[in-house]
Rosetta silent file (secondary structure, phi, psi, omega in degrees, C-alpha in Angstrom):
SEQUENCE: MIRNIIISIAFCTLVFSYDTSNRNVNCMTQAIYHEARGESYMGKIAVGHIILNRIKKGYGTDPCEIVSSKRQFSWYGKNNSIKERDRWDECYRLSKKILANETQDPTKGSIFFHEKSINPGWKYKRIVVIDSHIFYK
SCORE:     score description
SCORE:     0.000 S_00000001
   1 L     0.000  -46.844  179.050 -120.398   -4.171  117.397 S_00000001
   2 H   -61.630  -39.658  178.054 -119.861   -7.911  117.865 S_00000001
   3 H   -59.892  -40.938  178.558 -117.199   -7.810  115.167 S_00000001
   4 H   -63.189  -39.609  178.472 -115.388   -5.042  117.108 S_00000001
   5 H   -64.963  -44.440  179.343 -115.446   -7.128  120.278 S_00000001
   6 H   -62.176  -43.245  178.039 -114.035  -10.139  118.445 S_00000001
   7 H   -63.302  -41.759  179.402 -111.311   -7.995  116.905 S_00000001
   8 H   -62.315  -44.353  178.563 -110.543   -6.478  120.325 S_00000001
   9 H   -63.488  -43.135  178.176 -110.266   -9.904  121.930 S_00000001
  10 H   -62.081  -40.070  178.789 -108.035  -11.112  119.113 S_00000001
  11 H   -61.814  -45.668  178.704 -105.874   -8.006  119.509 S_00000001
  12 H   -60.785  -41.102 -179.895 -105.481   -8.649  123.244 S_00000001
  13 H   -62.533  -43.314 -178.175 -104.554  -12.247  122.557 S_00000001
  14 H   -73.148  -42.435 -174.043 -101.897  -11.269  120.045 S_00000001
  15 H   -80.430  -44.070 -171.904 -100.467   -8.275  121.869 S_00000001
  16 H  -117.358   13.161 -177.827 -100.639   -9.313  125.487 S_00000001
  17 L    50.667   43.536 -179.843 -101.044  -13.112  125.431 S_00000001
  18 L   -83.684  121.624 -175.982 -104.420  -12.679  127.099 S_00000001
  19 L   -92.475  100.580 -176.615 -106.129  -16.033  127.404 S_00000001
  20 L   -69.414  -10.662 -178.952 -109.842  -15.400  126.917 S_00000001
  21 L  -101.013   -7.115 -176.419 -110.641  -19.006  127.906 S_00000001
  22 L  -135.268   93.036 -178.355 -108.802  -19.141  131.225 S_00000001
  23 H   -64.335  -31.729 -178.397 -109.578  -16.459  133.783 S_00000001
  24 H   -63.776  -41.474  176.195 -107.297  -18.053  136.392 S_00000001
  25 H   -62.938  -43.069 -179.240 -104.224  -17.605  134.209 S_00000001
  26 H   -64.023  -43.672 -179.796 -105.288  -14.017  133.515 S_00000001
  27 H   -63.919  -43.619  178.824 -105.867  -13.191  137.192 S_00000001
  28 H   -66.625  -39.612  178.273 -102.516  -14.630  138.218 S_00000001
  29 H   -59.682  -45.239  178.636 -100.798  -12.856  135.337 S_00000001
  30 H   -59.726  -44.753 -179.125 -102.271   -9.539  136.446 S_00000001
  31 H   -62.785  -47.661 -179.406 -101.119  -10.110  140.037 S_00000001
  32 H   -64.109  -43.369 -179.420  -97.584  -11.060  139.055 S_00000001
  33 H   -60.773  -50.776 -174.805  -97.365   -8.197  136.559 S_00000001
  34 H   -75.060  -26.513 -178.917  -98.611   -5.516  138.948 S_00000001
  35 H   -93.927  -30.259 -168.032  -96.775   -6.821  142.022 S_00000001
  36 H  -142.516   19.221 -175.949  -93.514   -8.117  140.600 S_00000001
  37 L   -59.572  -26.010  179.261  -92.915   -7.199  136.958 S_00000001
  38 L   -94.246    2.863 -178.898  -89.603   -5.574  137.907 S_00000001
  39 L   -89.041  171.852  177.417  -88.488   -8.486  140.095 S_00000001
  40 L   -69.627  173.069  174.815  -86.336  -11.458  139.166 S_00000001
  41 H   -53.071  -47.071 -179.185  -87.733  -14.704  137.786 S_00000001
  42 H   -64.890  -38.140  178.453  -87.770  -16.067  141.348 S_00000001
  43 H   -63.725  -38.421  177.411  -89.515  -12.942  142.642 S_00000001
  44 H   -67.653  -44.418  178.707  -92.290  -13.336  140.099 S_00000001
  45 H   -61.667  -38.369 -179.922  -92.717  -17.015  140.910 S_00000001
  46 H   -59.855  -44.307  179.097  -92.874  -16.148  144.609 S_00000001
  47 H   -63.392  -41.344  176.786  -95.846  -13.823  144.091 S_00000001
  48 H   -61.171  -38.931 -179.449  -97.636  -16.525  142.101 S_00000001
  49 H   -71.947  -25.968  173.378  -97.055  -19.040  144.869 S_00000001
  50 H   -58.407  -43.405  179.421  -98.553  -16.686  147.441 S_00000001
  51 H   -62.986  -47.006  178.222 -101.795  -17.008  145.488 S_00000001
  52 H   -62.131  -41.868 -179.024 -101.553  -20.817  145.377 S_00000001
  53 H   -64.568  -35.765  176.887 -100.678  -20.996  149.066 S_00000001
  54 H   -66.994  -36.801  175.968 -103.710  -18.894  149.956 S_00000001
  55 H   -63.644  -45.807  179.350 -105.908  -21.278  147.969 S_00000001
  56 H   -59.907  -32.165 -179.400 -104.385  -24.239  149.829 S_00000001
  57 L   -87.430   -0.629  175.768 -105.129  -22.494  153.155 S_00000001
  58 L    87.815   16.829  178.155 -108.757  -21.863  152.189 S_00000001
  59 L   -75.851  -13.354  179.748 -108.629  -18.120  151.562 S_00000001
  60 L  -179.731  173.414 -175.718 -110.363  -18.694  148.224 S_00000001
  61 L  -103.336  -16.132 -179.570 -111.031  -21.330  145.610 S_00000001
  62 L  -155.152  166.820 -177.811 -109.160  -19.928  142.616 S_00000001
  63 H   -56.454  -37.218 -178.941 -106.658  -17.202  141.688 S_00000001
  64 H   -65.977  -38.798  177.913 -109.362  -14.713  140.691 S_00000001
  65 H   -66.304  -39.646  178.445 -111.065  -15.017  144.076 S_00000001
  66 H   -64.719  -50.178 -175.929 -107.726  -14.541  145.868 S_00000001
  67 H   -63.656  -35.672 -176.465 -106.686  -11.550  143.765 S_00000001
  68 L   -88.198    0.453  178.305 -110.065   -9.824  144.095 S_00000001
  69 L   -62.636  143.225 -176.523 -110.316  -10.234  147.889 S_00000001
  70 L   -57.519  134.143  173.371 -110.709   -6.922  149.708 S_00000001
  71 L    54.750   31.282  177.939 -107.526   -5.070  150.620 S_00000001
  72 L  -100.819  -34.925  179.291 -105.189   -7.891  149.576 S_00000001
  73 L  -129.430  115.753 -172.053 -103.612   -6.399  146.465 S_00000001
  74 L   -62.300  -25.456 -178.265 -103.308   -2.613  146.388 S_00000001
  75 L   -81.196  -20.778 -172.238 -103.485   -2.409  142.593 S_00000001
  76 L   -64.920  135.993  177.190 -106.734   -4.392  142.300 S_00000001
  77 L    86.371   -2.940  177.649 -109.790   -2.412  141.207 S_00000001
  78 L   -99.498  163.381 -179.544 -107.789    0.530  139.954 S_00000001
  79 L   -81.182   83.935 -179.505 -107.368    1.472  136.339 S_00000001
  80 L  -100.485  119.312  178.574 -104.023   -0.229  135.753 S_00000001
  81 L   -94.714  157.181  178.171 -102.882   -0.393  132.183 S_00000001
  82 L   -95.623  112.607 -175.029 -100.393   -2.851  130.763 S_00000001
  83 L  -109.321  -15.531 -175.522  -97.521   -0.811  129.381 S_00000001
  84 L  -119.852   93.690 -175.046  -94.704   -3.336  129.108 S_00000001
  85 H   -57.814  -44.535 -177.028  -95.590   -6.089  126.665 S_00000001
  86 H   -63.591  -38.425  178.504  -92.438   -8.141  127.214 S_00000001
  87 H   -71.356  -37.856  176.241  -92.943   -8.170  130.980 S_00000001
  88 H   -60.891  -47.003 -179.318  -96.636   -9.019  130.596 S_00000001
  89 H   -61.235  -39.075  177.543  -95.757  -11.941  128.319 S_00000001
  90 H   -64.726  -43.573  179.335  -93.173  -13.218  130.811 S_00000001
  91 H   -63.898  -37.284  177.570  -95.714  -13.011  133.654 S_00000001
  92 H   -63.039  -48.164  179.670  -98.249  -14.838  131.493 S_00000001
  93 H   -62.369  -41.443  178.737  -95.835  -17.691  130.736 S_00000001
  94 H   -65.605  -38.880  178.774  -94.886  -17.957  134.421 S_00000001
  95 H   -58.959  -44.370  178.966  -98.539  -17.995  135.472 S_00000001
  96 H   -62.384  -41.300  178.634  -99.191  -20.975  133.241 S_00000001
  97 H   -65.467  -43.647 -179.467  -96.160  -22.804  134.697 S_00000001
  98 H   -62.480  -47.569 -179.048  -97.144  -22.016  138.276 S_00000001
  99 H   -67.906  -22.622  177.098 -100.727  -23.177  137.774 S_00000001
 100 L   -90.455    8.710 -179.091  -99.467  -26.365  136.079 S_00000001
 101 L    58.174   39.070  179.083  -97.289  -27.090  139.151 S_00000001
 102 L  -100.997   11.311  179.191  -94.107  -26.777  137.097 S_00000001
 103 L  -131.276  156.262  175.238  -92.380  -24.510  139.640 S_00000001
 104 L   -93.102  150.915 -179.777  -91.141  -24.868  143.210 S_00000001
 105 L   -83.224  104.945  179.894  -92.436  -22.576  145.953 S_00000001
 106 L   -75.441   -7.969 -178.235  -89.557  -20.266  146.922 S_00000001
 107 L   -92.102   -3.795  179.160  -91.677  -18.785  149.737 S_00000001
 108 L    56.472   42.270  175.891  -91.829  -22.071  151.689 S_00000001
 109 L    87.959   11.269 -179.519  -95.592  -21.879  152.082 S_00000001
 110 L   -62.244  151.483  178.495  -95.898  -18.166  152.812 S_00000001
 111 L  -124.521   -4.685  178.086  -99.320  -16.557  152.472 S_00000001
 112 E  -133.241  154.794  174.736  -98.481  -12.870  152.970 S_00000001
 113 E  -159.236  160.826  172.648  -95.912  -10.477  151.532 S_00000001
 114 E  -156.427  166.293  176.789  -95.075   -6.819  151.237 S_00000001
 115 E   -71.234  151.334  179.081  -92.365   -4.589  149.835 S_00000001
 116 L   -57.528  -32.920 -175.529  -89.322   -3.983  152.007 S_00000001
 117 L   -73.010  -10.543 -178.238  -90.105   -0.266  152.111 S_00000001
 118 L  -103.139  141.117  176.400  -93.432   -0.887  153.879 S_00000001
 119 L  -124.491   89.619 -177.113  -93.722   -1.714  157.577 S_00000001
 120 L   -77.259   -8.274  179.891  -97.225   -3.065  158.247 S_00000001
 121 L    71.180   27.942 -179.248  -96.306   -4.153  161.786 S_00000001
 122 L   -66.950  151.385  176.524  -97.442   -7.706  161.170 S_00000001
 123 L  -102.418   10.878  179.486  -96.934  -10.374  163.846 S_00000001
 124 L   -73.386  160.936  179.327  -96.586  -13.155  161.274 S_00000001
 125 L   -78.230  124.744  178.129  -93.433  -15.244  161.036 S_00000001
 126 E   -74.294  126.144 -174.270  -90.972  -13.830  158.517 S_00000001
 127 E  -103.757  -51.197 -174.415  -89.956  -16.653  156.173 S_00000001
 128 E  -158.960  153.554  172.420  -87.823  -15.291  153.351 S_00000001
 129 E  -113.397  126.570  177.607  -86.804  -12.140  151.500 S_00000001
 130 E  -129.100  117.968 -177.756  -86.798  -12.331  147.714 S_00000001
 131 L    55.679 -121.953 -176.352  -85.775   -9.233  145.783 S_00000001
 132 L  -100.548   16.050  179.942  -87.786   -6.316  147.207 S_00000001
 133 E  -117.911  146.681  174.498  -90.445   -8.416  148.953 S_00000001
 134 E  -111.704  132.493 -175.678  -90.635   -9.978  152.420 S_00000001
 135 E  -112.615  143.163 -173.428  -92.729  -13.157  152.740 S_00000001
 136 E  -134.769  158.143  169.014  -94.557  -14.387  155.852 S_00000001
 137 L  -115.528    0.000    0.000  -96.605  -17.278  157.271 S_00000001
C-alpha cells in the first residue's frame, strides 16, 4: 500500500508538476487552473495576485487558506479533475513565479473578481478588466 502511494505521488509529480512539498504552490495552481486556464498569461497572473492581495489585506495567511475560504471560489470542494496537462503545467510555473514575487500585479491591488457574464451587484470599485474577468477593490 505504501509503495502504491509513493508511486501515485511520483506519477502526479511527473504528469502534473504537483509539488508534494509545497501546498501553497499547489493551492495557487489549482485556483489559477480552475479560474483562468483559458485566459491569457496576464489573466492567469491576475487571478494569482488576487490571492496574494487577499493575504496582504488579512483575509488569510497563505494561498490554501484563501482558496478554501467559504464561497470564495465556486470550484473549491467539488470533484474537479485536471484534464489539460499543458495548461496545468503553465499554471504551476506561474504560481511559482507569483509566489516568488517575480510578477507585477495587473489588478492594481484588487481583492475580488468575477466573470463578465456574472452580475453579482457588488458595490466595490471596479479597477480593471482582464480577458473575461472584472477585478475590484
